[in-house]
Steps between C-alpha positions, in 0.01 A plus 500: 500500500366835391308731730174419322553128565569555869236753598227725374510874551223754458470865592183638654541875552769553762514129581707230332367146551714191455405135526682172460450130565609323817741284301684809375521687831606192695779391266835661581597582141166639386435679830827686460405588142162631614664705776746638247222607262302655785813674626551655157141626501549650846822673397321657203240665725555672831131528592521877534529638147185605319384217276691230686328216679485515877384151594628159403237233554611139500204277414516159666192360328704229322721425802392230744826460692817696570848375575791668671625588152182696430504668839861612460430649157190680631701647790753636253226645279335662804826664610572627152147636454503672837835665425349649182178621665285229344229326701501119469167325553437125488154417365286187469721315747346162585473407866762225468752759378393755763567232762861474381541877531357480852722206604811676375385831655531667162137614507616817675735584214236483227168666427219262400185597314216339311491557125357836407575651843 
């Protein structure tokens, strides 16, 4: 699948916003593809150069559940973003998904925000 079939990407100033469906982020094959595309975006920007984006927002509006596959890919994205000086923020995370982050104690690893924050 192409990047445009897996996720949507938009740039808002110094922030890049990505979104995807729960079926794509929870499937091993497509989750790896999404992580690969996001990893390429991260490698192309270090968050410090003038004109580069500093924040990567992952919009969970279309995600109503997360699997271990999704969590593992998000951990990898977080580590890669942090190593490049890019802030990763999870937005519009439904309570059912937040509960999974809390149960797995991953809530401490990620920053959560409402849309537009």
